[in-house]
C-alpha positions in Angstrom: -117.5 -100.1 -33.9 -114.1 -100.3 -32.8 -112.1 -102.5 -31.0 -110.2 -98.9 -29.1 -113.8 -97.6 -28.6 -115.3 -100.3 -27.8 -112.5 -100.7 -24.7 -113.1 -97.3 -24.0 -117.0 -97.2 -23.5 -116.7 -100.2 -21.4 -114.0 -98.6 -19.0 -115.9 -95.0 -18.5 -119.0 -96.7 -17.7 -117.6 -99.2 -15.3 -115.8 -96.2 -13.6 -118.7 -94.2 -13.8 -119.8 -96.8 -10.7 -117.0 -95.4 -8.6 -117.9 -92.7 -6.5 -116.2 -89.4 -7.1 -113.8 -89.7 -4.2 -113.0 -92.7 -4.4 -112.1 -91.4 -7.9 -109.7 -88.9 -6.1 -108.2 -91.4 -4.1 -107.8 -93.7 -7.5 -106.3 -90.8 -9.4 -103.7 -89.0 -6.5 -104.7 -90.4 -3.2 -106.1 -87.5 -1.2 -105.3 -84.1 -2.2 -103.5 -83.0 1.0 -99.9 -81.9 0.6 -97.3 -84.1 0.7 -96.5 -83.0 4.6 -99.3 -83.9 5.8 -99.3 -87.4 4.9 -100.9 -90.6 6.6 -100.9 -87.9 9.7 -103.5 -85.7 7.8 -106.6 -84.9 10.3 -109.4 -87.8 10.4 -113.3 -87.7 10.1 -114.5 -86.9 13.3 -114.9 -90.3 15.2 -117.7 -91.5 17.3 -115.4 -91.3 20.4 -113.7 -88.6 21.6 -109.8 -89.0 21.4 -107.9 -89.1 24.5 -105.1 -86.7 24.7 -101.8 -89.2 25.5 -100.5 -86.5 28.6 -104.3 -87.6 30.3 -103.3 -91.1 30.2 -100.4 -91.0 31.8 -101.5 -88.7 34.4 -104.1 -91.3 35.2 -101.4 -93.9 34.9 -99.1 -91.7 38.3 -102.2 -91.7 39.7 -103.6 -95.2 39.5 -101.0 -97.8 38.6 -100.4 -100.0 41.6 -96.1 -100.1 41.1 -96.1 -97.0 41.3 -97.9 -97.1 44.4 -96.0 -99.8 46.1 -92.6 -98.4 45.0 -94.0 -95.1 47.0 -95.2 -97.0 49.9 -91.6 -98.5 50.3 -89.9 -95.3 50.1 -91.7 -94.3 53.2 -91.0 -97.5 55.3 -87.2 -96.8 54.2 -87.6 -93.0 55.6 -89.6 -94.7 58.8 -85.9 -96.7 59.1 -83.6 -93.7 59.2 -84.3 -92.9 62.3 -84.5 -95.7 64.1 -81.1 -97.4 62.9 -79.0 -94.2 64.9 -81.0 -95.3 68.1 -79.5 -96.7 71.4 -80.5 -99.8 72.1 -83.4 -100.1 74.9 -81.9 -99.9 78.2 -82.6 -103.2 80.2 -84.1 -102.4 83.9 -82.7 -104.7 86.4 -84.6 -105.8 89.7 -83.7 -108.3 92.6 -82.2 -109.5 95.5 -78.3 -109.6 96.8 -76.5 -112.1 98.7 -79.5 -113.5 100.9 -78.3 -116.2 103.3 -80.1 -119.8 102.2 -80.3 -120.7 105.7 -82.4 -117.8 107.6 -83.7 -116.5 104.1 -84.3 -113.3 106.0 -83.1 -109.4 105.0 -81.4 -108.2 108.0 -79.2 -110.8 109.8 -76.0 -109.9 106.8 -74.8 -106.4 105.9 -74.5 -107.6 102.5 -78.0 -108.4 102.0 -79.5 -106.3 99.8 -83.0 -105.6 97.8 -81.4 -104.5 94.3 -82.9 -101.9 91.0 -80.8 -101.2 88.6 -80.4 -99.5 84.6 -78.2 -100.7 81.9 -77.5 -99.1 78.7 -75.3 -100.4 75.9 -73.0 -97.7 74.2 -71.5 -98.5 70.5 -68.3 -96.9 69.7 -68.4 -93.5 69.0 -68.6 -93.3 65.1 -71.2 -96.5 65.0 -74.6 -94.7 65.3 -74.1 -92.3 62.7 -72.9 -94.6 60.4 -75.4 -96.9 61.3 -78.1 -93.9 59.8 -76.1 -93.1 57.4 -76.8 -96.3 55.6 -80.0 -96.3 56.1 -80.3 -92.8 54.7 -78.5 -94.1 51.9 -80.7 -97.3 51.3 -83.7 -94.9 51.4 -82.3 -92.4 49.2 -81.6 -95.2 46.7 -85.0 -96.7 46.9 -86.1 -92.6 46.2 -84.4 -92.7 43.1 -85.7 -96.3 42.2 -89.3 -94.8 43.0 -88.9 -91.8 40.4 -87.2 -95.0 37.5 -90.4 -96.4 38.1 -92.6 -93.4 37.4 -90.4 -92.7 34.4 -90.6 -96.6 33.1 -94.6 -96.6 33.7 -94.8 -93.2 31.6 -92.5 -94.5 28.9 -95.1 -97.8 28.8 -97.9 -95.7 28.4 -96.8 -94.1 25.6 -95.4 -97.4 23.6 -98.7 -98.6 24.1 -100.6 -95.5 22.9 -98.1 -95.0 20.1 -98.9 -99.0 19.6 -102.5 -98.5 19.2 -102.3 -95.2 17.4 -100.4 -97.2 14.9 -103.2 -100.3 14.4 -105.8 -97.7 14.1 -104.1 -95.3 11.3 -103.3 -98.7 9.8 -107.0 -100.4 9.7 -108.1 -96.2 8.5 -105.6 -96.9 5.6 -106.6 -100.2 5.3 -110.1 -99.7 5.0 -110.0 -96.7 2.7 -108.3 -99.3 0.4 -110.7 -102.1 0.6 -112.8 -99.3 -0.8 -110.7 -98.8 -3.8 -110.4 -102.1 -4.6 -113.9 -103.2 -4.1 -114.5 -100.3 -7.4 -111.5 -101.5 -9.0 -113.5 -105.3 -8.8 -116.7 -103.9 -10.0 -114.5 -102.6 -12.8 -113.0 -105.9 -13.9 -115.8 -107.9 -13.3 -118.1 -105.1 -15.9 -114.8 -105.5 -18.3 -114.9 -109.4 -18.2 -118.5 -109.4 -18.4 -118.0 -107.7 -21.8 -115.3 -109.9 -23.4 -112.8 -106.8 -22.6 -110.7 -107.7 -19.4 -109.5 -111.6 -18.8 -110.7 -113.7 -15.7 -107.5 -113.2 -13.7 -108.3 -109.7 -13.5 -111.0 -110.6 -11.8 -109.3 -113.2 -9.6 -106.3 -111.1 -8.9 -109.0 -108.6 -7.4 -110.9 -111.0 -4.9 -107.2 -111.6 -4.2 -105.9 -108.3 -2.9 -109.3 -107.7 -1.8 -109.4 -110.6 0.4 -105.7 -109.7 1.5 -107.1 -106.2 2.4 -109.8 -108.7 4.9 -107.3 -110.6 6.8 -105.3 -107.6 7.0 -108.0 -105.7 8.8 -108.7 -109.3 11.1 -105.0 -109.2 12.0 -105.6 -105.5 12.8 -108.9 -106.6 15.0 -106.7 -109.0 16.6 -104.0 -107.3 17.7 -105.4 -103.9 19.1 -107.3 -105.9 22.0 -103.9 -107.1 23.2 -102.2 -103.8 23.3 -105.2 -102.1 25.1 -105.0 -104.6 27.4 -101.4 -104.0 27.7 -102.1 -100.1 28.4 -105.0 -100.3 30.2 -102.6 -102.3 33.1 -100.5 -100.2 33.0 -102.8 -97.2 33.4 -104.0 -99.6 36.8 -107.7 -100.3 35.7 -109.8 -102.6 36.7 -111.8 -105.2 34.3 -113.8 -104.4 31.4 -111.8 -100.8 31.1 -113.0 -98.3 28.2 -111.6 -98.7 25.3 -109.1 -95.7 24.3 -109.1 -93.4 21.0 -105.6 -92.1 21.0 -104.6 -89.1 19.0 -102.3 -89.9 16.1 -98.6 -88.4 17.3 -97.3 -85.6 15.3 -94.4 -85.8 13.6 -92.4 -82.9 15.1 -88.8 -82.9 14.7 -87.0 -82.9 17.9 -83.0 -82.6 17.9 -81.6 -85.7 19.4 -77.4 -85.0 20.7 -75.7 -88.3 21.3 -73.1 -86.4 23.8 -75.5 -84.1 25.4 -78.0 -86.9 26.3 -75.2 -89.2 27.6 -74.5 -86.5 30.0 -77.9 -86.0 30.7 -78.3 -89.8 31.7 -75.3 -89.8 33.4 -76.9 -87.1 35.4 -80.5 -87.3 35.7 -81.0 -91.2 35.2 -82.7 -92.4 38.2 -81.1 -95.6 37.8 -78.2 -94.8 37.8 -78.1 -92.6 40.9 -79.9 -95.4 42.8 -76.5 -97.0 42.0 -74.8 -94.3 43.1 -76.7 -94.3 46.5 -75.8 -98.2 46.6 -72.2 -97.3 46.6 -72.6 -94.6 49.0 -74.2 -97.0 51.4 -71.9 -100.0 51.0 -68.9 -97.3 51.5 -70.6 -96.7 54.5 -71.1 -100.6 55.6 -66.8 -100.8 54.6 -66.6 -98.3 57.2 -68.7 -99.8 60.1 -67.4 -103.0 59.5 -64.0 -102.0 60.4 -65.2 -100.3 63.6 -66.4 -103.5 64.8 -63.4 -104.3 65.5 -63.3 -101.7 68.2 -65.5 -102.6 72.2 -69.3 -101.5 72.6 -69.8 -100.1 76.4 -72.1 -101.3 78.6 -73.0 -98.8 81.3 -74.5 -99.5 84.6 -76.0 -98.2 87.7 -77.5 -100.0 90.3 -79.1 -98.7 93.7 -79.0 -101.5 96.6 -81.6 -100.8 99.9 -80.6 -102.6 103.0 -82.9 -103.2 105.9 -81.7 -102.3 109.6 -79.9 -104.4 111.9 -81.6 -106.8 114.3 -80.7 -104.7 117.1 -82.2 -101.4 115.0 -79.2 -100.2 114.3 -79.4 -99.0 110.4 -77.8 -99.7 107.8 -76.6 -97.5 104.6 -78.0 -98.0 101.1 -75.2 -98.8 98.4 -75.3 -97.4 94.9 -72.8 -99.4 92.1 -71.9 -98.5 88.8 -70.2 -101.2 86.3 -69.1 -99.9 83.1 -68.1 -103.2 80.9 -66.8 -103.8 77.2 -66.9 -107.0 74.5 -64.1 -108.2 73.6 -63.7 -108.1 70.0 -61.2 -111.2 70.2 -62.6 -113.3 67.7 -61.3 -111.8 64.9 -60.6 -114.5 62.0 -63.6 -116.2 61.9 -66.1 -113.3 62.9 -65.1 -109.7 62.0 -62.3 -110.6 58.9 -65.2 -111.9 56.9 -67.9 -109.3 57.7 -64.8 -106.7 56.7 -64.5 -109.1 53.5 -68.3 -109.1 52.7 -69.0 -105.0 52.9 -65.9 -104.8 50.5 -67.3 -106.8 47.9 -70.4 -105.4 48.7 -68.9 -102.1 47.4 -67.3 -103.6 44.5 -70.5 -104.9 43.0 -71.9 -102.3 43.4 -69.2 -100.0 41.7 -69.1 -102.9 38.8 -73.1 -102.7 38.6 -72.6 -98.9 37.9 -70.2 -98.8 35.2 -72.3 -101.8 33.7 -75.3 -99.7 33.8 -73.8 -97.3 32.4 -72.1 -99.1 29.5 -75.6 -100.1 29.0 -77.1 -96.7 29.0 -74.8 -96.0 26.3 -75.4 -98.4 24.0 -79.3 -98.3 24.0 -78.9 -94.4 23.4 -77.2 -94.8 20.4 -79.7 -97.6 18.9 -82.5 -95.6 20.1 -80.9 -92.0 18.4 -80.4 -94.2 15.5 -83.5 -95.4 15.6 -84.8 -92.0 15.5 -83.1 -90.4 13.1 -83.1 -93.0 10.5 -87.2 -93.2 11.0 -87.5 -89.6 10.5 -85.7 -89.6 7.8 -87.4 -91.9 6.1 -90.9 -90.2 6.8 -89.6 -87.4 5.3 -89.0 -89.2 2.3 -91.9 -91.1 1.8 -93.5 -87.6 2.3 -91.9 -85.5 0.5 -90.5 -88.0 -2.4 -92.0 -91.4 -2.4 -95.5 -91.0 -1.8 -96.5 -88.2 -4.0 -94.1 -89.8 -6.7 -96.4 -93.1 -6.3 -99.8 -91.5 -6.2 -98.6 -89.4 -9.5 -98.2 -92.6 -11.1 -101.3 -93.9 -9.8 -103.0 -90.8 -11.7 -101.5 -91.6 -14.7 -101.8 -95.1 -15.2 -105.1 -94.4 -14.9 -105.7 -92.0 -17.4 -103.7 -94.6 -19.4 -105.9 -97.0 -18.6 -109.1 -95.2 -19.7 -107.5 -94.4 -23.4 -106.7 -98.5 -23.3 -103.2 -97.9 -22.6 -102.8 -99.5 -19.5 -103.8 -102.8 -18.5 -106.2 -103.1 -15.2 -102.8 -105.1 -13.1 -101.0 -102.1 -13.7 -103.8 -100.0 -12.2 -104.3 -102.2 -9.2 -100.4 -103.0 -8.4 -99.7 -99.0 -8.7 -102.8 -98.4 -5.9 -101.4 -101.2 -3.7 -98.0 -99.6 -4.1 -99.5 -96.3 -2.7 -101.1 -98.0 0.0 -97.7 -100.1 1.6 -95.9 -96.8 1.1 -98.7 -95.3 3.2 -98.5 -97.9 5.8 -94.5 -97.9 5.7 -94.9 -94.0 6.1 -97.4 -94.3 9.1 -95.2 -97.2 11.0 -91.9 -94.1 10.4 -93.7 -91.7 12.0 -94.6 -93.7 14.9 -91.4 -95.5 15.1 -89.7 -92.3 15.3 -92.2 -91.2 18.6 -92.1 -94.4 20.4 -87.8 -94.2 19.7 -88.4 -90.6 21.9 -90.1 -91.8 24.6 -87.5 -94.8 25.1 -84.8 -91.5 24.9 -86.8 -89.8 27.3 -87.1 -92.7 29.8 -83.0 -93.3 29.6 -82.1 -90.2 30.3 -84.1 -89.5 33.0 -86.9 -86.9 31.9 -90.1 -87.2 33.7 -92.9 -86.9 32.5 -94.2 -85.5 28.7 
């Protein structure tokens, strides 16, 4: 028998052990259209996949950071009314001009039992400014609460997408491991009859071991991502595992200028800083008002006893108005004015810094989203179909003895690597969209 004929018989016999499904994968991968890529519908899983929207709703209800921020807003709103209220009035009671020697109330005309009421009235405008400051504080915290909500939604999305990538990668690794396992059987069969080299067997075993190591790595990453997701969802210990749905590759139009305008208009963090600037403007105005005095008004009623001979003494009423004298300008008032001006300037600079950071991060995320989308489309329409055709051609050549085993295996590994890159590109595209939504203040999904 000729060597080529014997080689063909050995190859056919070895490949006959490969299942039809695996032969289809080796010949050209899954027969789905290129646009389906790694996001083709997966076989039914033992556990039902959880939609992203369901997890977002759970996080909005149970996340402790959101609950804490909500309570902080409620506390700030409760401070608005007291900030503009008057101080409590003072009730006075006592004895006036009681003689020391006799200690009698009927001896002296000016001896009285007195009861009075005192009330402080701030200079006009101070109460309104204090209430405005408290209102702006509550407004800033309300925007901070919305920023916390958006951040939690963003974190849920990122963890969900990371988990989807791990599970898709594991599915691809297991599929490729199955193919490599069949390749190993082919290499061992050829080596047993003297038609293959030991290097082919060792190479197949090495690649198979790499797949096992990759599965170990993915199994190690999954619990960490699930723990982070459970923390964001506000779940307790031993939470139920989450099976994510693979996100779709839907394309979203991204205009950097439009996103910048939306971010400046809607980002809660920026609106909170704007409220802080307005609050510090009110504080500066109040510091200027401190140069004007407050007023203390006192109303007193004095009751006098009758004279020793029975003659009636009339009771007396006193009204007193007192003001504080803001004399310590250099030591007390000027530093307060400087502090208020510095706090306002600080808030303005913080607002400008956050606006600059928003522009920078938007540019990064939009560029990343566009790059990942282009990469995914390229793999779907060009690279992956060509790589699968290369595997098919190499397999055909291998069957007739015109290609070696290492070329066939390298072609299959190339397809596997391209599938992993394609899956990562689509996941990173969706993660970039989640970051963009957070940066521009887009709530929910």
